[in-house]
MARKOL-407996 format. One line per 8 residues: number of its first residue (from 0); their letters; for each residue x, y, z of C-alpha. Coordinates in pm, 1 decimal, decimal comma, padded with zeros to 6 digits. Layout:
<sites>
NUM) A) X/Y/Z ~ ...
</sites>
This chain:
<sites>
0) MTDLTLVR) 10134,2/07661,6/14435,1 ~ 10221,2/07709,3/14069,1 ~ 10289,5/07433,4/13820,0 ~ 10646,0/07545,2/13748,3 ~ 10881,6/07593,6/14042,9 ~ 11229,2/07738,8/14012,8 ~ 11511,9/07538,4/14169,2 ~ 11739,8/07784,8/14348,0
8) RALISVSD) 11885,0/07575,4/14629,5 ~ 11961,3/07203,9/14658,7 ~ 12061,0/06985,4/14954,0 ~ 12262,7/06683,0/14845,5 ~ 12361,4/06399,7/15081,0 ~ 12422,8/06060,6/14920,4 ~ 12597,3/05735,4/15004,3 ~ 12589,3/05613,7/14641,5
16) KTGLVDFA) 12788,5/05875,7/14452,6 ~ 12724,0/05736,3/14105,2 ~ 12670,3/06031,5/13869,1 ~ 12691,0/06276,5/14158,5 ~ 12953,5/06514,5/14022,7 ~ 12794,2/06542,0/13677,8 ~ 12451,6/06605,0/13829,5 ~ 12576,6/06863,9/14076,0
24) TALAGHGV) 12781,8/07035,3/13804,7 ~ 12472,0/07064,0/13587,6 ~ 12273,1/07206,2/13880,9 ~ 12546,0/07462,9/13943,7 ~ 12526,0/07552,6/13576,2 ~ 12163,0/07648,3/13636,7 ~ 12274,8/07876,3/13920,2 ~ 12160,2/07640,5/14195,3
32) ELLSTGGT) 12325,0/07686,2/14537,6 ~ 12457,8/07356,3/14670,3 ~ 12426,5/07249,7/15034,4 ~ 12580,1/06923,9/15147,4 ~ 12717,9/06711,6/15429,4 ~ 13020,5/06496,2/15510,7 ~ 13164,1/06281,7/15235,5 ~ 12926,6/06419,3/14973,6
40) ARTLREAG) 13051,9/06772,9/15035,0 ~ 13412,9/06655,5/15009,7 ~ 13346,7/06482,4/14679,6 ~ 13185,7/06793,3/14534,0 ~ 13465,0/07022,1/14653,4 ~ 13728,3/06790,1/14509,9 ~ 13546,0/06827,3/14177,8 ~ 13586,0/07204,0/14203,5
48) LAVKDVSE) 13227,0/07287,4/14294,3 ~ 13125,1/07555,0/14544,3 ~ 12947,4/07385,1/14833,2 ~ 12810,0/07514,7/15162,2 ~ 12809,1/07274,1/15458,0 ~ 12472,7/07217,9/15621,5 ~ 12643,9/07295,6/15953,9 ~ 12703,0/07651,0/15828,9
56) VTGFPEMM) 12330,7/07685,2/15766,0 ~ 12212,9/07531,9/16093,2 ~ 12485,2/07678,7/16313,8 ~ 12545,4/07332,5/16461,8 ~ 12828,5/07099,6/16369,5 ~ 12775,1/06739,1/16268,0 ~ 12788,4/06542,4/16590,9 ~ 12756,6/06198,6/16745,1
64) DGRVKTLH) 12953,1/06031,8/16466,0 ~ 12729,3/06190,0/16204,6 ~ 12404,5/06071,6/16364,0 ~ 12291,9/06433,3/16396,1 ~ 12350,2/06673,3/16109,3 ~ 12030,0/06751,2/15916,7 ~ 11775,8/06705,4/16197,9 ~ 11726,9/07077,3/16248,8
72) PVVHGGLL) 11438,6/07330,0/16204,5 ~ 11642,4/07531,8/15957,8 ~ 11662,6/07229,5/15729,6 ~ 11310,8/07096,3/15774,6 ~ 11158,1/07442,5/15781,5 ~ 11323,1/07505,5/15446,4 ~ 11167,0/07186,6/15315,9 ~ 10819,2/07204,3/15466,8
80) ALRDNDDH) 10733,5/07573,2/15429,2 ~ 10446,4/07645,9/15192,3 ~ 10581,0/07920,1/14969,0 ~ 10234,1/08064,7/14901,7 ~ 10138,8/08079,7/15271,7 ~ 10208,7/08422,7/15422,7 ~ 10244,8/08285,8/15776,7 ~ 10498,4/08028,3/15663,2
88) VASMTEHG) 10695,0/08287,0/15469,4 ~ 10691,9/08518,4/15771,6 ~ 10824,4/08239,3/15994,5 ~ 11102,5/08171,2/15747,6 ~ 11199,9/08536,4/15748,2 ~ 11181,0/08567,4/16127,1 ~ 11400,8/08264,1/16190,2 ~ 11638,2/08300,1/15900,4
96) IGAIDLVV) 11520,5/07988,0/15721,2 ~ 11605,6/07963,2/15354,8 ~ 11391,4/07760,5/15117,6 ~ 11531,8/07432,0/14987,9 ~ 11388,3/07346,9/14645,6 ~ 11561,2/07017,1/14572,1 ~ 11672,6/06732,1/14798,5 ~ 11896,3/06456,0/14668,0
104) VNLYPFEE) 11929,9/06167,7/14912,7 ~ 12003,8/05798,5/14878,4 ~ 12013,3/05626,2/15209,4 ~ 12278,9/05452,8/15414,8 ~ 12343,9/05109,4/15258,7 ~ 12142,2/04913,3/15512,3 ~ 12042,1/04631,9/15277,3 ~ 12398,5/04588,2/15153,6
112) TVAKGAEY) 12529,7/04582,7/15510,7 ~ 12289,4/04304,2/15605,8 ~ 12365,9/04113,0/15286,1 ~ 12738,2/04100,7/15361,5 ~ 12670,9/03945,4/15703,5 ~ 12779,6/04239,7/15917,4 ~ 12767,7/04226,4/16296,2 ~ 12463,5/04360,3/16479,2
120) AEVIENID) 12625,0/04689,9/16583,1 ~ 12738,8/04769,9/16229,9 ~ 12393,7/04698,3/16092,1 ~ 12237,9/04933,9/16347,8 ~ 12477,8/05213,2/16249,0 ~ 12363,9/05175,9/15890,3 ~ 12003,1/05259,8/15974,7 ~ 11957,9/05604,3/15823,8
128) IGGPAMIR) 11753,7/05856,2/16024,7 ~ 11818,0/06200,8/15883,7 ~ 11783,7/06082,2/15524,6 ~ 11432,0/05937,6/15554,7 ~ 11324,2/06241,9/15756,3 ~ 11435,9/06478,2/15480,1 ~ 11285,2/06258,8/15211,8 ~ 10946,8/06255,8/15381,7
136) SAAKNHGF) 10950,8/06630,0/15444,5 ~ 11042,3/06710,1/15086,3 ~ 10793,4/06459,6/14945,3 ~ 10508,7/06596,9/15156,9 ~ 10579,5/06944,6/15021,4 ~ 10609,9/06829,0/14660,0 ~ 10393,7/07123,0/14557,8 ~ 10717,8/07322,5/14583,9
144) VNIVVDVE) 11003,7/07078,8/14651,5 ~ 11170,9/06817,4/14433,2 ~ 11289,2/06498,6/14604,0 ~ 11531,9/06266,4/14423,7 ~ 11616,4/05926,6/14574,8 ~ 11728,7/05736,6/14262,9 ~ 12025,2/05806,9/14038,7 ~ 11797,1/05721,3/13745,7
152) DYGVVLAE) 11604,1/06045,0/13807,3 ~ 11904,0/06278,7/13777,6 ~ 11862,0/06305,0/13403,3 ~ 11485,0/06347,7/13426,9 ~ 11518,9/06645,9/13660,7 ~ 11789,4/06807,7/13450,2 ~ 11584,8/06759,1/13134,2 ~ 11288,3/06944,0/13284,7
160) MGENDGRT) 11508,4/07221,4/13420,0 ~ 11663,1/07256,4/13075,2 ~ 11325,7/07283,2/12909,1 ~ 11180,2/07524,9/13165,3 ~ 11459,9/07768,8/13249,7 ~ 11561,3/07592,9/13570,2 ~ 11206,5/07502,1/13673,2 ~ 11030,1/07171,0/13723,6
168) TYSLRQRL) 10666,5/07078,5/13670,9 ~ 10421,0/06970,1/13935,3 ~ 10363,1/06637,2/13760,5 ~ 10735,0/06556,2/13788,6 ~ 10749,3/06658,7/14154,9 ~ 10444,8/06443,2/14222,9 ~ 10604,4/06139,4/14056,5 ~ 10927,7/06198,9/14246,2
176) AQTAYART) 10733,9/06216,0/14572,6 ~ 10563,6/05882,9/14505,8 ~ 10898,6/05720,1/14431,9 ~ 11042,9/05874,2/14746,8 ~ 10770,4/05740,2/14975,2 ~ 10805,0/05396,4/14816,4 ~ 11179,7/05410,4/14881,2 ~ 11144,8/05496,4/15249,9
184) AAYDTAVS) 10874,6/05232,1/15284,6 ~ 11100,8/04969,6/15129,7 ~ 11389,3/05086,9/15347,6 ~ 11182,1/05061,2/15663,5 ~ 11062,8/04721,6/15544,1 ~ 11422,2/04600,7/15518,7 ~ 11495,3/04728,2/15868,8 ~ 11181,1/04583,2/16025,4
192) TWMAAQVG) 11228,4/04247,3/15850,6 ~ 11585,3/04226,0/15977,0 ~ 11473,3/04324,9/16327,1 ~ 11201,1/04058,7/16320,7 ~ 11466,0/03797,5/16247,9 ~ 11678,6/03923,6/16537,2 ~ 11385,1/03913,8/16778,3 ~ 11281,0/03571,1/16655,2
200) ETPRRRTF) 10907,7/03624,9/16692,2 ~ 10620,0/03659,6/16448,8 ~ 10591,6/04038,4/16410,0 ~ 10261,2/04211,6/16480,3 ~ 10309,3/04422,8/16168,6 ~ 10491,7/04321,0/15850,6 ~ 10556,6/04502,8/15526,5 ~ 10709,9/04414,1/15191,7
208) GGQLVQTL) 10897,8/04634,1/14950,4 ~ 11045,0/04607,7/14604,2 ~ 11207,3/04798,9/14322,2 ~ 11076,9/04787,4/13967,5 ~ 11291,1/04586,1/13729,2 ~ 11061,3/04600,1/13430,0 ~ 10704,5/04657,3/13328,4 ~ 10586,5/04336,4/13167,5
216) RYGENPHQ) 10379,2/04317,1/12850,1 ~ 10111,0/04140,5/13052,5 ~ 10066,3/03894,2/13336,2 ~ 09963,3/03530,3/13321,2 ~ 09714,6/03631,0/13050,8 ~ 09706,1/03922,9/12803,3 ~ 09424,0/04102,8/12984,3 ~ 09628,2/04126,7/13308,0
224) AAAFYTDG) 09872,8/04412,5/13369,7 ~ 10198,4/04306,7/13538,8 ~ 10542,2/04419,2/13650,9 ~ 10854,3/04258,7/13798,4 ~ 11009,9/04389,1/14120,7 ~ 11318,7/04282,3/14312,2 ~ 11340,2/04274,9/14691,7 ~ 11705,0/04380,1/14708,9
232) SARPGVAT) 11842,1/04041,4/14812,3 ~ 12150,6/03904,0/14638,3 ~ 12024,0/03544,9/14605,1 ~ 12136,3/03402,1/14267,9 ~ 11839,1/03344,7/14043,3 ~ 11615,3/03501,4/13784,3 ~ 11599,8/03836,9/13965,5 ~ 11977,8/03881,3/13972,5
240) ATQHQGKE) 12073,1/03698,1/13651,4 ~ 12238,1/03847,9/13345,2 ~ 12038,7/03801,3/13024,2 ~ 12267,7/03744,5/12727,1 ~ 12015,4/03720,2/12445,2 ~ 11648,8/03693,5/12356,5 ~ 11349,8/03917,5/12408,0 ~ 11229,6/04033,5/12747,5
248) LSYNNIND) 11112,9/03770,8/12991,5 ~ 10738,4/03741,7/13036,3 ~ 10550,2/03700,0/13363,2 ~ 10522,4/03325,1/13307,3 ~ 10886,4/03301,9/13196,6 ~ 11001,2/03462,2/13521,4 ~ 10779,5/03241,9/13735,5 ~ 10887,4/02921,4/13561,6
256) TDAAFELV) 11255,5/03017,7/13547,6 ~ 11253,4/03080,1/13921,1 ~ 11095,7/02737,4/13980,0 ~ 11354,5/02569,3/13756,8 ~ 11656,3/02736,9/13911,6 ~ 11541,5/02681,6/14268,8 ~ 11502,1/02310,7/14191,4 ~ 11837,3/02263,1/14018,6
264) SEFAGQGP) 12008,5/02454,1/14300,6 ~ 11919,6/02161,1/14526,8 ~ 12203,9/01980,8/14349,4 ~ 12475,6/02235,8/14428,2 ~ 12814,6/02075,3/14483,1 ~ 12701,9/01756,9/14310,7 ~ 12752,6/01621,3/13960,6 ~ 12582,4/01766,1/13651,9
272) ACAIIKHA) 12207,0/01807,3/13692,4 ~ 11926,0/01945,2/13479,3 ~ 11567,3/02045,4/13552,1 ~ 11309,5/02113,6/13281,8 ~ 11003,3/02308,7/13393,9 ~ 10666,5/02362,9/13230,4 ~ 10398,0/02571,8/13397,7 ~ 10597,1/02582,3/13724,9
280) NPCGVATG) 10615,9/02201,4/13749,9 ~ 10911,2/01979,9/13661,4 ~ 10853,4/01764,8/13353,8 ~ 11199,8/01614,7/13381,0 ~ 11488,5/01619,7/13629,7 ~ 11806,6/01416,4/13602,8 ~ 12171,8/01382,3/13687,5 ~ 12441,4/01252,0/13455,2
288) ETLKEAYC) 12811,2/01202,8/13400,8 ~ 12802,8/01512,8/13178,5 ~ 12568,8/01806,7/13151,4 ~ 12455,9/01685,0/12810,3 ~ 12368,2/01345,3/12957,4 ~ 12177,5/01508,7/13244,3 ~ 11978,0/01717,8/12995,8 ~ 11902,8/01422,2/12768,0
296) RAFDCDRT) 11787,1/01206,9/13058,6 ~ 11564,5/01488,3/13190,8 ~ 11425,5/01541,9/12838,9 ~ 11342,2/01172,1/12805,3 ~ 11108,2/01186,0/13104,2 ~ 10849,1/01382,5/12906,5 ~ 10960,3/01500,8/12564,0 ~ 10618,9/01640,9/12480,3
304) SAFGGIIA) 10594,6/01871,8/12780,8 ~ 10957,5/01980,8/12745,7 ~ 10870,9/02163,2/12421,4 ~ 10859,2/02535,4/12500,3 ~ 10986,5/02473,5/12852,9 ~ 11245,5/02625,6/13084,5 ~ 11580,0/02452,8/13134,9 ~ 11794,0/02501,6/13445,4
312) LNHELDAE) 12145,1/02361,0/13482,5 ~ 12366,4/02339,5/13789,9 ~ 12698,9/02363,6/13601,1 ~ 12833,6/02604,8/13341,4 ~ 12664,8/02548,7/13007,5 ~ 12902,4/02399,3/12748,7 ~ 12875,9/02396,8/12369,8 ~ 12788,9/02027,6/12342,8
320) TAKEITGI) 12492,6/02064,4/12578,9 ~ 12388,0/02387,9/12406,5 ~ 12376,1/02208,8/12068,9 ~ 12157,7/01935,2/12219,3 ~ 11919,4/02190,3/12372,6 ~ 11869,5/02365,2/12037,4 ~ 11711,7/02047,3/11902,6 ~ 11370,6/02166,7/12026,3
328) FTEVVIAP) 11210,6/02502,3/12098,9 ~ 11303,1/02622,4/12447,3 ~ 11191,9/02948,0/12609,8 ~ 11470,0/03004,3/12864,7 ~ 11796,2/02842,7/12970,6 ~ 11941,1/02947,2/13306,9 ~ 12275,2/02831,7/13444,6 ~ 12553,4/02954,1/13673,8
336) GASAEARE) 12753,9/03037,6/13362,4 ~ 12792,6/02970,3/12991,1 ~ 13106,0/02926,0/12784,0 ~ 13174,3/03153,4/12489,8 ~ 13122,9/02854,7/12260,8 ~ 12784,1/02778,7/12416,4 ~ 12675,6/03140,4/12375,3 ~ 12781,6/03124,5/12012,7
344) VFAAKKNL) 12564,5/02815,0/11960,5 ~ 12264,8/02990,8/12114,0 ~ 12323,8/03308,6/11913,7 ~ 12156,1/03143,1/11616,6 ~ 11838,1/03099,4/11824,6 ~ 11724,4/03460,8/11854,3 ~ 11410,6/03382,8/12056,5 ~ 11592,6/03170,1/12314,0
352) RLLTTDGL) 11670,6/03358,5/12634,4 ~ 11999,3/03270,1/12802,6 ~ 12048,4/03375,5/13165,1 ~ 12356,9/03329,3/13382,1 ~ 12367,1/03375,5/13757,6 ~ 12732,8/03343,9/13867,5 ~ 12634,2/03079,0/14120,4 ~ 12356,6/02860,7/14253,3
360) ADASAAAI) 12099,3/02958,5/14513,6 ~ 12154,8/02827,6/14866,4 ~ 11876,2/02571,3/14894,0 ~ 11913,3/02562,4/15273,4 ~ 11907,9/02939,4/15331,7 ~ 11618,6/03060,7/15545,6 ~ 11370,7/03290,2/15374,0 ~ 11001,9/03374,1/15379,8
368) AVKQVSGG) 10735,5/03291,3/15124,2 ~ 10435,8/03517,5/15068,7 ~ 10100,0/03440,0/14907,8 ~ 09825,4/03695,2/14860,1 ~ 09468,2/03613,2/14952,6 ~ 09162,6/03836,2/14941,2 ~ 09203,6/04098,9/15210,1 ~ 09551,9/03997,2/15316,5
376) FLVQDKDV) 09845,6/03769,0/15262,4 ~ 09991,2/03451,8/15407,6 ~ 10351,2/03442,7/15522,9 ~ 10548,0/03129,7/15598,7 ~ 10904,5/03007,2/15614,1 ~ 11035,7/02894,9/15277,7 ~ 11040,0/02515,0/15254,5 ~ 11408,1/02439,3/15302,4
384) GRITRDDL) 11346,0/02103,9/15467,2 ~ 11596,4/01837,4/15373,9 ~ 11657,2/01480,1/15484,4 ~ 11948,8/01237,0/15474,1 ~ 11968,0/00860,5/15485,1 ~ 11996,6/00877,3/15860,7 ~ 11656,6/01048,5/15880,3 ~ 11474,3/00767,6/15701,8
392) KVVTKRQP) 11270,0/00507,4/15883,6 ~ 11226,5/00176,5/15704,3 ~ 10874,3/00051,6/15780,3 ~ 10853,3/-00255,8/15556,7 ~ 10996,6/-00603,6/15584,9 ~ 11223,2/-00546,2/15287,3 ~ 11507,5/-00300,1/15323,6 ~ 11576,0/-00072,1/15025,9
400) SDQELSDL) 11898,9/-00132,6/14835,8 ~ 12171,5/00133,3/14815,4 ~ 12060,6/00227,1/14463,4 ~ 11699,6/00248,8/14574,3 ~ 11798,9/00471,6/14866,3 ~ 11987,3/00705,1/14634,2 ~ 11691,7/00725,5/14399,1 ~ 11445,8/00767,2/14686,0
408) LFAWTVAK) 11637,1/01070,5/14815,6 ~ 11658,4/01211,2/14462,5 ~ 11284,3/01163,3/14414,1 ~ 11215,1/01324,1/14751,2 ~ 11419,1/01630,5/14652,2 ~ 11222,1/01668,8/14330,3 ~ 10888,2/01615,0/14506,3 ~ 10948,2/01929,5/14711,0
416) HVKSNAII) 10925,3/02129,3/14388,5 ~ 10616,8/01964,8/14237,1 ~ 10266,1/02097,0/14297,0 ~ 10056,3/01880,2/14527,7 ~ 09942,2/01613,7/14505,1 ~ 10289,4/01516,7/14384,9 ~ 10405,7/01171,0/14275,5 ~ 10755,2/01122,9/14132,1
424) YVKDGATV) 10890,5/00806,1/13969,5 ~ 11272,4/00795,0/13956,8 ~ 11517,2/00545,5/13812,1 ~ 11896,6/00572,3/13825,1 ~ 11900,5/00941,1/13916,0 ~ 11640,1/01058,8/13665,2 ~ 11267,8/01119,6/13680,2 ~ 11074,4/00879,6/13458,6
432) GVGAGQMS) 10724,9/00995,3/13550,6 ~ 10580,8/01305,8/13719,2 ~ 10225,3/01345,7/13844,5 ~ 10138,9/01695,0/13968,6 ~ 09855,5/01905,2/14097,7 ~ 09581,5/01644,8/14105,9 ~ 09296,6/01648,7/14352,9 ~ 09360,5/01287,2/14453,7
440) RVDSTRIA) 09697,2/01122,9/14509,5 ~ 09605,2/00807,2/14324,4 ~ 09530,0/01014,3/14012,5 ~ 09878,6/01168,7/14028,2 ~ 10020,1/00816,1/14056,7 ~ 09825,5/00699,5/13751,1 ~ 09907,0/01006,7/13541,1 ~ 10279,4/00978,7/13610,6
448) ARKAQDMA) 10275,1/00610,6/13517,5 ~ 10074,6/00682,6/13202,0 ~ 10327,3/00945,3/13092,3 ~ 10603,1/00687,7/13131,5 ~ 10407,0/00447,3/12911,6 ~ 10365,3/00715,1/12646,0 ~ 10738,3/00791,2/12650,3 ~ 10823,4/00423,3/12620,0
456) EVMGLPAP) 10620,8/00412,9/12297,0 ~ 10786,7/00729,6/12165,3 ~ 11136,8/00599,8/12245,5 ~ 11067,1/00246,4/12124,5 ~ 11136,1/00090,2/12462,8 ~ 11010,9/-00260,7/12542,0 ~ 10867,0/-00141,8/12875,7 ~ 10811,2/00187,9/13059,0
464) LTQGSVVA) 11102,1/00313,0/13266,9 ~ 10880,8/00294,2/13574,8 ~ 10973,6/-00075,5/13576,2 ~ 11232,6/-00097,1/13853,9 ~ 11179,8/00262,7/13961,5 ~ 11118,8/00417,7/14302,1 ~ 10837,1/00655,5/14394,9 ~ 10819,3/00965,9/14612,2
472) SDAFFPFA) 10495,2/01108,1/14747,7 ~ 10502,4/01460,8/14889,7 ~ 10244,8/01365,9/15155,7 ~ 10127,1/01039,9/15303,8 ~ 09922,2/00783,9/15114,1 ~ 09577,2/00809,1/15277,3 ~ 09484,9/00472,2/15127,0 ~ 09675,1/00180,4/14982,4
480) DGLITAAE) 09536,7/00241,2/14630,8 ~ 09809,8/00488,1/14532,3 ~ 10082,8/00252,3/14648,3 ~ 09921,6/-00038,6/14467,0 ~ 09904,7/00166,3/14145,6 ~ 10274,4/00249,7/14179,8 ~ 10355,9/-00117,6/14229,1 ~ 10154,0/-00208,5/13919,8
488) AGATALIQ) 10362,3/00046,3/13726,3 ~ 10674,3/-00141,9/13828,2 ~ 10796,8/00057,5/14130,3 ~ 11004,8/-00135,7/14383,6 ~ 11040,3/00118,4/14665,8 ~ 10858,6/00422,0/14801,5 ~ 10934,7/00726,9/15012,4 ~ 10663,1/00920,7/15190,1
496) PGGSMRDD) 10613,6/01119,0/15512,4 ~ 10391,2/00867,4/15688,6 ~ 10140,6/00977,6/15949,2 ~ 09815,2/00854,4/15797,7 ~ 09549,8/00690,4/16011,1 ~ 09583,1/00399,6/15766,9 ~ 09962,0/00368,0/15771,7 ~ 09929,2/00007,4/15887,0
504) EVIAAADE) 09713,2/-00076,3/15584,4 ~ 09957,1/00094,8/15347,6 ~ 10256,9/-00081,4/15503,8 ~ 10077,8/-00415,2/15481,7 ~ 10005,6/-00352,7/15112,1 ~ 10372,2/-00268,1/15053,5 ~ 10482,4/-00588,6/15225,8 ~ 10235,1/-00793,0/15025,4
512) AGLAMVFT) 10371,2/-00644,6/14702,1 ~ 10732,7/-00697,4/14811,9 ~ 10808,3/-00326,6/14815,7 ~ 11051,2/-00140,4/15037,0 ~ 10911,8/00175,2/15194,4 ~ 11064,9/00449,3/15408,0 ~ 10902,1/00727,3/15607,6 ~ 11055,1/01074,5/15630,8
520) GMRHFRH) 10837,5/01232,3/15898,4 ~ 10838,9/01545,3/15679,1 ~ 10579,4/01668,1/15428,8 ~ 10637,2/01880,9/15117,9 ~ 10298,4/02024,4/15019,3 ~ 10335,7/02287,8/14746,5 ~ 10020,6/02471,0/14643,1
</sites>
């Protein structure tokens, strides 16, 4: 093997034809012979390029609806032969195998086919076989062969060939090989994940794949390296959003923006709603008659924590709301859309990132959640659990009022997105106190109430907004102390899963305090 290898012959077979003609034209300009198949060959011929069909080389026509075309010793021998091995060269000569120096393959659009909801048979037909086989052969023999699986690498290859009289360096071929193996791994991951869903069982083996979006300046802290990858899904959110202004998102920005948008997407199809996130926890969530009102009510839950936070909206951002948001420093605003007037308002805030998603995420769509642990990872279904009024079980003597029921369901929705132990005080469709991530539930109850007291002082209110509020707890109250603390803060009704050994004690305490309480039978731990 030598460092520089001349590219004399290329096999091109792509489903994504972006940049294809320009790339192939440049290769031909270097004197490279072009081999191709099917639609790719037609595209190149229509562009006036000389192309030889792979079937001419193999002596076999494409068959079985294109399932068999490149799976042939003449193709794979041309890819796998070691050019500095006399036995390999002799075998090539004996069997009339010509060397292939460059393979350009992007695979059948399997992920896109699944994403559009295609029928089972169509999905199966979009599982590429010949492409991954060629990719792996070429990548294994990267000492001599270039393998290109991404359009982004067309220019890189041409640049090296231009600098080296049609040759490429070993370091480039090595990098291309790594990218190629990652691509086939991600492709197989998509196929196996889809198959697991069809089978409906926990798979014995599971893999995950992703494509680099950006290398981040650092991770959660400056001493940690980090990068952002997408999994290929089309779910609206931070990974698929359009950024209109502001510097690149950081690791923490991306994490918090995802948390904010997933929460506000719970209110799809409803009136204006806003969620403000700080360190992956909501510090304010509210609905309103207008988007501006929803933002202001969310902001009033915890004005201190909202500084430097992430704002997610469930409706298109308008200029009036944008002007209100610019009253404090905000890291990111994400919404389904933004009017031209709103974008103009934000243009004056150069450090504010504005993202639009062209829709809300489907809060009920099944998905998997992954968490790494030492030596492995945990996989579970995404928490898409939801309840309605019909699911609630009233366990106290007093029935909740209609307004209390509405607020209880709102609080329960928010609780799903707050780190455990989670306690949420809500009044008239807005959070008025949030307690998150404490080691004991009663501490979360106290902290949330204390925050409401602090905000009452800031806003000049005669009493905290927890007076006349309702409370949601993401898991059951193990003792009555948390419920009693909520009652002392002014709460009138509670929602919780139930299921504690001391449920009777907690219910008795609620009755004694004159509270209404409902059980959901569902827990929303979030660690």
